[in-house]
C-alpha positions in Angstrom: -95.7 -109.1 -20.0 -95.5 -110.7 -23.4 -99.0 -111.3 -24.8 -100.8 -111.0 -21.5 -104.1 -109.2 -22.4 -105.0 -107.6 -25.7 -105.5 -103.9 -26.1 -109.2 -103.1 -26.6 -108.4 -100.4 -29.2 -111.4 -101.2 -31.4 -113.7 -100.9 -28.4 -112.1 -97.7 -27.3 -112.4 -96.2 -30.8 -116.0 -97.3 -31.1 -116.8 -95.8 -27.7 -115.4 -92.4 -28.6 -117.2 -92.3 -32.0 -120.5 -93.2 -30.2 -119.9 -90.6 -27.6 -119.2 -88.0 -30.3 -122.3 -88.9 -32.3 -124.5 -88.8 -29.2 -123.3 -85.3 -28.3 -124.0 -83.7 -31.7 -127.7 -83.0 -31.0 -126.8 -81.3 -27.8 -124.0 -79.4 -29.6 -126.7 -78.2 -32.0 -128.6 -76.8 -29.0 -125.4 -74.9 -28.1 -124.9 -76.8 -24.9 -121.3 -75.8 -23.8 -120.8 -79.1 -21.9 -121.8 -81.1 -25.0 -119.2 -79.1 -27.0 -116.6 -80.0 -24.4 -117.6 -83.7 -24.4 -117.6 -83.9 -28.2 -114.2 -82.2 -28.4 -112.8 -84.6 -25.7 -114.1 -87.7 -27.6 -112.3 -86.4 -30.7 -109.1 -85.7 -28.9 -109.1 -89.2 -27.5 -109.8 -90.7 -30.9 -107.1 -88.6 -32.6 -104.6 -89.4 -29.9 -105.1 -93.2 -30.4 -104.9 -92.8 -34.2 -101.6 -90.9 -33.8 -100.0 -93.1 -31.2 -100.9 -96.5 -32.7 -100.5 -95.5 -36.4 -99.8 -98.7 -38.4 -101.3 -100.9 -35.7 -104.9 -100.0 -36.5 -106.7 -99.2 -39.8 -105.8 -95.8 -41.3 -108.2 -93.0 -41.9 -108.3 -92.1 -45.6 -107.0 -88.6 -46.3 -110.5 -87.1 -46.9 -111.9 -88.6 -43.6 -108.7 -87.4 -41.8 -109.2 -83.9 -43.1 -112.9 -83.9 -42.0 -112.0 -85.1 -38.5 -109.4 -82.4 -38.3 -112.0 -79.8 -39.4 -114.5 -80.9 -36.8 -111.9 -81.0 -34.0 -110.7 -77.5 -34.9 -114.3 -76.1 -35.1 -115.3 -77.6 -31.8 -112.1 -76.2 -30.3 -112.9 -72.7 -31.5 -116.4 -72.9 -29.9 -115.1 -74.3 -26.6 -112.1 -72.0 -26.4 -114.3 -68.9 -26.8 -116.7 -70.2 -24.1 -113.9 -70.9 -21.7 -112.2 -67.6 -22.2 -115.6 -65.8 -21.7 -116.2 -67.6 -18.4 -112.7 -66.8 -17.3 -113.0 -63.1 -17.9 -116.5 -63.0 -16.4 -115.1 -64.6 -13.2 -112.5 -61.9 -12.9 -115.1 -59.2 -13.4 -117.2 -60.7 -10.7 -114.5 -60.2 -8.1 -115.0 -57.5 -5.4 -112.5 -55.2 -7.1 -113.9 -51.9 -8.2 -113.9 -51.4 -12.0 -114.0 -48.1 -13.7 -115.9 -49.1 -16.8 -116.6 -52.8 -16.8 -119.6 -52.5 -19.2 -117.4 -52.6 -22.4 -115.5 -55.6 -21.2 -118.8 -57.4 -20.3 -120.1 -56.7 -23.7 -117.0 -58.3 -25.2 -117.5 -61.3 -23.0 -121.1 -61.6 -24.2 -120.0 -61.5 -27.8 -117.5 -64.3 -27.1 -120.3 -66.4 -25.6 -122.6 -65.6 -28.5 -120.0 -66.6 -31.1 -119.3 -69.8 -29.2 -123.0 -70.7 -29.3 -123.5 -69.8 -32.9 -120.6 -72.0 -34.0 -121.8 -74.8 -31.8 -125.3 -74.7 -33.2 -124.0 -74.7 -36.8 -121.7 -77.6 -36.1 -124.1 -79.8 -34.3 -126.8 -79.4 -36.9 -124.5 -79.7 -39.9 -124.8 -82.7 -42.1 -121.0 -82.5 -42.5 -120.5 -83.3 -38.8 -122.6 -86.4 -39.0 -120.9 -87.5 -42.3 -117.5 -87.1 -40.6 -118.5 -89.5 -37.8 -119.9 -92.0 -40.2 -116.9 -91.9 -42.4 -114.5 -92.4 -39.4 -116.6 -95.4 -38.2 -116.6 -97.0 -41.6 -112.8 -96.6 -42.0 -111.9 -97.7 -38.5 -114.4 -100.3 -37.5 -116.2 -101.6 -40.5 -113.2 -103.2 -42.1 -111.8 -106.8 -41.8 -108.7 -105.8 -39.8 -110.8 -104.1 -37.1 -111.8 -107.5 -35.8 -108.4 -107.9 -34.2 -106.7 -104.7 -33.0 -104.6 -107.1 -30.9 -101.0 -106.5 -30.2 -98.4 -107.7 -27.7 -98.2 -105.4 -24.7 -94.5 -104.8 -25.3 -95.3 -103.3 -28.7 -98.0 -101.1 -27.2 -95.5 -99.9 -24.5 -92.9 -99.1 -27.2 -95.5 -96.8 -28.9 -96.3 -95.1 -25.6 -92.6 -94.7 -25.0 -92.3 -92.7 -28.2 -95.1 -90.4 -27.1 -93.4 -90.0 -23.7 -90.1 -89.1 -25.4 -91.9 -86.4 -27.4 -93.2 -85.0 -24.2 -89.7 -84.9 -22.7 -88.4 -83.0 -25.7 -91.1 -80.3 -25.2 -90.3 -80.1 -21.5 -86.6 -79.7 -22.2 -87.2 -77.0 -24.8 -89.2 -74.9 -22.4 -86.7 -75.4 -19.6 -83.8 -74.4 -21.8 -85.2 -71.0 -23.0 -85.5 -67.6 -21.3 -87.6 -66.3 -24.1 -91.3 -66.1 -22.8 -92.7 -66.8 -26.3 -90.6 -69.8 -26.8 -91.4 -71.1 -23.4 -95.1 -70.6 -23.8 -95.0 -72.4 -27.2 -93.0 -75.3 -25.7 -95.4 -75.6 -22.7 -98.4 -75.5 -25.1 -96.8 -78.3 -27.1 -96.0 -80.2 -23.8 -99.7 -79.8 -22.9 -100.7 -81.5 -26.2 -98.1 -84.2 -25.8 -99.2 -85.1 -22.3 -102.8 -85.3 -23.4 -101.9 -87.6 -26.2 -99.8 -89.8 -23.9 -102.6 -89.9 -21.3 -105.4 -90.8 -23.7 -103.2 -93.4 -25.5 -102.4 -95.1 -22.2 -106.1 -95.0 -21.1 -107.1 -96.7 -24.4 -105.0 -99.8 -23.5 -105.0 -99.5 -19.7 -106.7 -103.0 -19.3 -103.6 -104.6 -21.0 -101.4 -103.2 -18.2 -103.7 -103.6 -15.2 -102.9 -101.3 -12.3 -99.5 -100.3 -13.8 -101.2 -98.0 -16.2 -102.3 -95.6 -13.4 -98.6 -94.9 -12.7 -98.4 -93.1 -16.0 -102.0 -91.8 -16.2 -102.2 -90.0 -12.8 -99.1 -87.8 -13.1 -100.1 -87.0 -16.7 -103.5 -85.8 -15.5 -101.8 -83.5 -12.9 -99.5 -82.0 -15.6 -102.3 -81.6 -18.0 -104.3 -79.6 -15.5 -101.4 -77.3 -14.7 -100.4 -76.8 -18.3 -104.0 -76.1 -19.2 -104.2 -73.3 -16.6 -100.9 -71.9 -17.8 -102.1 -71.9 -21.4 -105.5 -70.4 -20.5 -103.8 -67.6 -18.7 -101.5 -66.8 -21.7 -104.5 -66.8 -24.1 -106.5 -64.6 -21.7 -103.7 -62.2 -21.3 -103.3 -61.8 -25.1 -107.0 -61.3 -25.5 -107.1 -58.6 -22.8 -104.2 -56.8 -24.5 -106.0 -56.7 -27.8 -109.3 -55.7 -26.1 -107.4 -52.7 -24.5 -107.0 -51.2 -27.9 -110.7 -50.8 -28.4 -112.4 -47.5 -27.6 -114.4 -47.5 -24.3 -112.1 -50.0 -22.5 -110.5 -48.3 -19.5 -106.7 -48.7 -19.5 -106.6 -49.3 -15.7 -109.3 -52.0 -15.9 -107.4 -53.7 -18.7 -104.1 -53.6 -16.7 -105.8 -55.0 -13.7 -107.3 -57.9 -15.7 -104.0 -58.6 -17.3 -102.2 -58.6 -13.9 -104.7 -61.2 -12.7 -103.7 -63.5 -15.6 -100.0 -62.9 -15.1 -100.4 -64.0 -11.4 -102.4 -67.1 -12.5 -99.8 -68.0 -15.1 -96.9 -67.6 -12.7 -98.7 -69.7 -10.1 -99.4 -72.4 -12.6 -95.9 -72.5 -13.8 -94.5 -72.7 -10.3 -96.9 -75.6 -9.5 -95.9 -77.2 -12.7 -92.2 -77.1 -11.9 -92.9 -78.7 -8.5 -95.0 -81.4 -10.1 -92.5 -82.5 -12.7 -89.8 -82.5 -10.0 -91.8 -84.5 -7.4 -94.1 -86.6 -9.5 -92.7 -86.9 -13.1 -94.5 -89.0 -15.7 -92.5 -92.3 -15.7 -91.2 -93.7 -19.0 -93.8 -96.3 -20.2 -91.0 -98.7 -21.1 -90.0 -98.8 -17.4 -93.4 -98.4 -15.8 -95.5 -100.8 -17.9 -93.1 -103.7 -18.8 -92.0 -106.1 -16.2 
């Protein structure tokens, strides 16, 4: 492909920062969807910064720490909300529960904590300063005018991200220890997200070939997300079961639901990586 097309990295970064900034007022209103959108914009931004390090301006350490703080805080709010909705859905099944009131109260507390954190983040001057600092460092510098690189160089960077994903997948496949496997699958989830978003950022440079990497990555991301959510929910339920007022049979039933969901996701995941693996960027994108 040589120099055919230039990666619009500056435009991609600008779009994510604008999207993040635009969501902050809604985050301040504790809108769960806004929290998700803001978190997603940050994930995409950080994926690009990680994958193309050295090819684009570098965030100063202070700005990098602030971006990390905002990403972590948004993640805490979003994770609490997702967990609450997941447990609520289980409680709303037709199964008869012995004492669901205590569990529902815990779910309501999760939702409330998610909303409180979101409201504090969205209205915090620190959040707005973080976006401004990132914009100044990444876009308002002389080198930001270019962000142009040969497609072969971009593909090599993507190849490195793909190889990290393969390492995580191999680690989970080679272990019989559930904790090791869950940790490796969680890392694989992060790796596949980074690869997906990094490819999406430069998709125009590779025309339709980019979809050959993006589509299977999306499928793996969905399955790994379900597996991780089931693991987190199971851990939360086990901790909740220690509290007074929580019926042991109710807790066991909830945990069994999450075990079934986890096993189902893992089985679908094994089928997906066997039938539709994410191809190596060096092979899929360079011709």
